[in-house]
C-alpha positions in Angstrom: -7.0 21.7 2.9 -7.5 19.8 6.1 -4.7 17.7 7.7 -5.9 16.4 11.0 -3.7 17.6 13.8 -1.8 14.8 15.6 -2.0 12.3 12.7 0.1 12.1 9.6 -1.5 9.8 7.1 0.8 7.4 5.3 -0.1 4.4 3.2 3.2 2.9 2.1 4.8 -0.5 2.2 7.8 -0.9 4.6 9.9 -1.4 1.5 11.7 0.4 -1.3 10.7 4.0 -1.7 8.4 4.6 -4.7 7.3 8.1 -5.6 4.5 8.4 -8.1 2.4 11.2 -9.5 -1.3 10.6 -9.2 -3.4 12.2 -11.9 -7.1 13.1 -11.5 -9.7 12.5 -14.1 -9.1 15.9 -15.7 -6.3 15.6 -18.3 -3.6 18.0 -17.2 -0.6 19.1 -19.3 2.7 17.5 -18.3 5.6 19.8 -19.1 8.7 18.3 -20.6 12.2 19.6 -20.2 15.5 19.0 -21.9 17.5 19.0 -18.7 20.1 21.3 -20.5 21.2 24.9 -20.1 23.0 27.2 -22.4 26.8 26.7 -22.5 27.6 29.9 -20.7 25.1 29.6 -17.8 26.7 29.6 -14.4 25.6 27.2 -11.6 23.7 30.0 -9.9 22.0 30.9 -13.2 21.0 27.3 -13.7 19.6 27.0 -10.2 17.7 30.3 -10.6 16.2 29.1 -13.9 15.1 25.8 -12.3 13.6 27.6 -9.4 11.7 30.1 -11.6 10.4 27.2 -13.7 9.2 25.4 -10.6 7.6 28.6 -9.2 5.8 29.2 -12.5 4.4 25.7 -12.6 3.3 26.1 -8.9 1.7 29.5 -9.5 -0.2 28.3 -12.5 -1.3 24.9 -11.2 -1.5 24.7 -7.4 -5.2 24.1 -6.8 -5.3 26.5 -3.7 -2.8 29.1 -4.9 -5.5 31.8 -5.2 -7.1 31.1 -1.8 -4.2 30.2 0.4 -3.4 32.9 2.9 0.3 33.1 2.0 2.4 36.1 0.8 3.5 34.4 -2.4 5.7 37.3 -3.6 7.6 37.5 -0.3 8.1 33.8 -0.2 9.4 33.7 -3.8 11.8 36.6 -3.3 13.2 35.2 -0.1 14.2 31.9 -1.7 15.4 33.4 -5.0 17.7 35.7 -3.0 19.3 32.7 -1.2 19.8 30.9 -4.5 21.4 34.0 -6.1 23.8 34.2 -3.2 25.2 30.9 -4.3 24.4 27.3 -3.3 26.0 24.0 -4.0 23.9 21.3 -5.8 23.2 19.6 -2.5 22.3 22.9 -0.9 19.9 23.7 -3.7 18.0 20.5 -3.3 17.8 21.1 0.4 16.6 24.6 -0.2 13.7 23.4 -2.4 12.8 20.9 0.2 12.8 23.7 2.8 10.5 25.7 0.6 8.1 22.7 0.3 8.1 22.4 4.1 6.8 26.0 4.3 3.9 25.2 2.0 0.6 23.4 2.9 1.4 19.7 3.5 1.5 17.7 0.3 1.2 20.6 -2.1 4.7 20.3 -3.5 7.0 17.2 -3.7 10.4 17.5 -5.3 12.8 14.9 -6.9 16.3 15.8 -7.8 17.6 14.6 -11.2 19.4 11.7 -9.5 16.3 10.7 -7.5 14.2 10.8 -10.6 16.5 8.6 -12.6 16.8 6.1 -9.7 13.0 5.9 -9.5 12.5 5.5 -13.2 15.1 2.7 -13.5 14.1 0.9 -10.2 12.4 -2.5 -10.2 9.0 -1.7 -8.9 7.6 -5.2 -9.2 9.3 -6.3 -6.0 10.7 -4.7 -2.9 12.7 -5.5 0.1 11.3 -5.0 3.6 9.1 -6.7 6.2 5.8 -6.8 4.3 3.4 -4.4 6.1 1.2 -1.5 5.2 1.6 1.3 7.7 0.3 4.6 9.1 2.0 7.1 11.3 0.5 8.6 14.5 1.8 11.4 16.7 -0.5 10.5 19.6 -0.2 9.7 22.5 3.5 9.4 21.4 4.9 9.0 17.9 4.5 5.5 16.6 4.0 3.5 13.4 0.7 1.7 13.0 0.5 -1.6 11.2 -2.7 -1.2 9.0 -2.3 -4.7 7.4 0.3 -7.4 7.3 0.9 -9.3 4.1 0.3 -13.0 4.1 3.5 -15.1 4.3 5.6 -11.9 4.9 8.5 -11.6 7.3 6.2 -9.4 9.5 3.6 -12.2 9.7 6.2 -14.8 10.4 7.5 -12.7 13.3 4.0 -12.5 14.8 3.2 -9.0 13.8 -0.5 -8.3 13.1 -2.8 -5.5 12.0 -3.4 -2.9 14.8 0.1 -3.4 16.2 2.2 -0.2 16.9 6.0 0.2 16.5 7.5 2.6 19.0 11.2 2.0 18.5 13.4 0.7 15.7 16.7 -1.0 16.6 16.6 0.7 20.0 15.9 4.2 18.8 12.4 5.6 19.4 10.2 6.8 16.6 10.5 10.6 16.8 7.9 13.3 16.1 10.3 15.2 13.9 10.9 12.1 11.7 7.2 11.9 10.8 6.8 9.4 8.0 10.6 9.2 7.5 10.7 6.8 10.5 9.5 4.1 8.1 12.9 4.4 6.3 14.6 2.9 9.3 12.4 -0.2 9.2 13.3 -0.9 5.5 16.4 -2.6 4.5 18.0 -5.3 2.3 16.6 -8.8 2.2 18.3 -11.1 4.7 19.1 -8.3 7.1 17.3 -8.0 10.4 15.6 -5.2 12.3 14.5 -5.2 16.0 11.2 -3.4 16.7 9.6 -2.4 20.0 6.0 -3.4 19.3 2.8 -3.1 21.2 -0.5 -4.8 20.5 -3.7 -3.1 21.7 -4.2 -3.8 25.4 -0.8 -5.5 25.9 2.7 -4.4 27.1 5.4 -3.5 24.7 7.6 -6.3 23.5 10.8 -6.6 21.4 10.4 -8.4 18.0 13.2 -9.2 15.6 12.2 -9.4 12.0 14.3 -10.7 9.1 13.6 -8.7 6.0 12.8 -10.3 2.7 12.2 -9.7 -0.9 8.4 -9.4 -1.6 5.8 -8.5 -4.2 3.2 -6.1 -2.9 -0.3 -7.4 -2.8 -3.6 -6.2 -1.3 -6.5 -8.5 -0.9 -10.2 -7.6 -0.3 -11.3 -9.4 3.0 -14.9 -10.5 3.4 -17.1 -12.0 6.1 -20.7 -12.3 7.2 -21.3 -10.4 10.5 -24.4 -9.9 12.7 -27.5 -11.4 11.2 -26.8 -11.7 7.5 -24.8 -8.5 7.0 -22.0 -8.5 4.5 -18.7 -7.0 5.6 -15.9 -6.0 3.1 -12.5 -4.7 4.4 -10.8 -2.8 1.5 -7.0 -3.3 1.3 -4.5 -0.4 1.7 -3.7 -0.6 -2.0 -6.0 -1.3 -4.9 -5.3 -4.2 -7.2 -6.5 -4.3 -10.8 -9.4 -6.7 -9.9 -10.8 -4.8 -6.9 -14.2 -4.0 -8.4 -14.5 -7.5 -9.7 -13.6 -8.8 -6.3 -16.4 -6.7 -4.7 -18.9 -8.1 -7.3 -17.8 -11.7 -6.5 -18.2 -11.2 -2.8 -21.7 -9.7 -3.3 -22.6 -12.9 -5.2 -21.3 -15.0 -2.4 -23.2 -13.0 0.2 -26.5 -13.3 -1.7 -26.3 -17.0 -2.5 -29.1 -18.8 -0.7 -29.8 -15.8 1.5 -31.2 -12.3 1.6 -28.5 -9.8 2.4 -29.9 -7.5 5.1 -27.1 -4.9 4.9 -23.6 -4.3 3.6 -20.7 -2.7 5.5 -17.9 -1.3 3.4 -14.8 -0.8 5.6 -12.5 1.9 4.1 -10.5 2.6 7.3 -7.1 1.5 6.0 -7.5 2.2 2.3 -5.9 5.3 0.7 -5.5 5.3 -3.0 -6.1 7.4 -6.1 -4.8 6.3 -9.5 -5.8 2.7 -9.5 -8.8 2.8 -7.3 -11.9 2.0 -9.4 -14.0 5.0 -8.3 -16.5 5.1 -11.1 -17.1 1.4 -11.2 -17.7 1.1 -7.5 -19.9 4.2 -7.6 -22.0 2.6 -10.3 -22.7 -0.5 -8.1 -24.4 1.7 -5.4 -25.6 4.9 -7.1 -27.0 6.3 -10.3 -26.4 9.8 -11.6 -24.1 12.7 -10.8 -21.7 12.3 -7.8 -19.8 15.6 -8.0 -17.0 17.1 -10.1 -13.2 17.1 -10.3 -11.7 20.5 -10.9 -8.5 22.3 -11.4 -7.6 26.0 -11.9 -9.0 26.1 -15.5 -11.6 23.2 -15.9 -14.2 21.0 -14.3 -15.2 17.4 -15.1 -18.5 16.0 -13.8 -18.4 12.5 -12.4 -21.6 10.8 -13.4 -22.3 7.1 -13.3 -24.9 4.8 -14.7 -26.3 2.3 -12.2 -25.3 -1.3 -12.4 -27.3 -3.5 -10.0 -24.8 -6.2 -8.9 -26.6 -8.8 -6.8 -29.0 -6.2 -5.3 -26.2 -3.7 -4.7 -28.4 -0.7 -5.6 -30.9 -1.3 -2.8 -29.1 -3.1 0.0 -28.8 -0.9 3.1 -25.3 0.5 3.1 -22.9 1.5 5.8 -19.4 2.9 5.2 -16.6 2.9 7.8 -13.9 5.6 7.6 -11.0 6.8 9.7 -7.8 8.7 9.9 -6.1 6.5 7.2 -9.0 6.8 4.7 -7.5 9.1 2.0 -7.9 9.9 -1.7 -10.6 8.3 -3.9 -12.0 6.3 -1.0 -12.8 9.6 0.7 -14.6 10.8 -2.4 -16.5 7.5 -2.6 -17.7 7.7 1.0 -18.6 11.4 0.8 -20.5 11.0 -2.5 -22.7 8.2 -1.2 -23.2 10.0 2.1 -24.3 13.2 0.3 -26.8 11.3 -1.9 -28.1 9.6 1.3 -27.3 6.3 -0.2 -25.0 5.3 2.8 -24.5 6.1 6.4 -20.9 6.9 7.3 -19.5 5.8 10.7 -16.1 6.3 12.3 -13.6 9.1 12.5 -13.3 12.2 10.4 -10.9 11.6 7.5 -7.9 13.8 6.6 -9.4 15.4 3.5 -6.4 14.2 1.5 -8.2 14.1 -1.9 -6.0 16.3 -4.0 -4.1 14.7 -6.9 -0.8 15.9 -8.3 0.6 16.6 -11.7 4.2 16.0 -12.6 6.4 18.8 -14.1 9.9 18.3 -15.5 12.3 21.1 -14.6 15.3 22.5 -16.7 18.0 20.7 -14.6 16.3 17.3 -15.1 14.6 17.3 -11.7 10.9 16.9 -11.3 8.1 18.6 -9.2 4.8 17.1 -8.2 2.2 19.8 -7.6 -1.3 19.3 -6.2 -3.5 20.5 -9.1 -6.8 18.7 -8.9 -9.5 18.4 -6.2 -13.1 17.3 -6.0 -16.3 19.0 -4.9 -19.7 17.5 -4.1 -22.9 18.6 -6.0 -23.6 21.3 -3.4 -20.2 22.8 -3.9 -18.6 21.4 -0.7 -14.9 20.5 -1.1 -14.0 17.6 1.2 -10.4 18.6 0.8 -11.2 21.4 3.3 -13.3 19.3 5.8 -12.6 15.7 5.3 -15.5 13.2 5.4 -17.4 13.9 8.6 -19.2 10.8 9.8 -23.0 10.7 10.4 -22.2 8.6 13.5 -18.8 9.5 15.1 -16.9 6.7 16.8 -13.5 7.9 18.0 -11.5 4.7 17.9 -8.2 4.5 16.0 -7.0 1.4 14.2 -4.3 0.9 16.8 -6.9 0.8 19.6 -8.9 -2.1 18.3 -8.7 -5.3 20.5 -9.1 -8.8 19.1 -12.8 -9.4 18.5 -13.6 -5.9 19.9 -14.1 -3.3 17.1 -16.3 -0.5 18.4 -16.7 1.0 14.9 -17.9 -2.2 13.3 -20.1 -3.0 16.3 -21.8 0.4 15.9 -22.4 -0.3 12.2 -24.1 -3.6 13.1 -26.1 -1.9 15.7 -27.2 0.8 13.3 -28.4 -1.8 10.7 -30.3 -3.7 13.4 -32.0 -0.4 14.3 -33.2 0.1 10.8 -35.1 -3.2 10.6 
């Protein structure tokens, strides 16, 4: 499982924390638990039982358990011994998080019982924050990258734009050891303010005060005509329920009273799994087998029937990818690349295609374990390599100047070369 060094991929709203389990196309059993122990169980026995249940789920379901170069027995025994020595409830939660930090990134996420209840009862239709989708970069120094800014949001009103970087929050720098947790310091109650040290590409850093608000998360597909009759679609960081319909609508607009000479699908800031309409989008541009989802015990072939939507099956196709392209968008790009239906341009993606299953534990907590991955018809698992562009262009989202996008420019140049 590849995680590109120097870049931690994060696609979240600067808002309330929402943790969700993303399921793949293969139905996986979700364990239930009563959250109760026998009346005579000691705290140490309860913790040991919870740990053993978690370990059993991980051993049975973690997609790379049999291939990871880890001494699993030693790891298990080391943590069980610490639990049996006695830990408080808080120490036990910290111990499980420490265990997760020793495992491959993203393979195990853990919610305590209190965190699970808080998430399940939270209002997820709105959130409080500044209204931006972000990524996190370690290079050249740790900073948050604004992938997109919501229309009408506090971030937009404060003059923040996509491609901006945040280097400090309320006077304290974004730290490498914080990783994605740095985003927590940007969030806060509606009406409160946060001061950010911001840098737009090619300009000096500046201080920006943003008054947080209460918002509803939205992601809109952006479209334009570029070059000489080439359609351009920028996919949003999160997928709305109408994404595939929006793509079809834009294709209709592009082809009204003109012949579309090429189509550029920009996936550089999109990272989604559960709601991303993978099969519907595939069917617009391909016909037949794409690859297969698999877990430790089963496989499920992904095969689509072609739907020609305003010449979508034959229009020359270019896909743009980058360090923030994760999940189903990676699978989409790799599948069309392998079938030679599209040329991929940009940066190698992280290979973050695994999806997780949720397992309830005896103490009422919950574990999310990476259990499903995807491989192409030739057997290649892009979770190990990421999507490797046909034409590499090493320009990050935070390096793009206004009206100067080297990745998009190379895509237009490629389409011109094919005429």
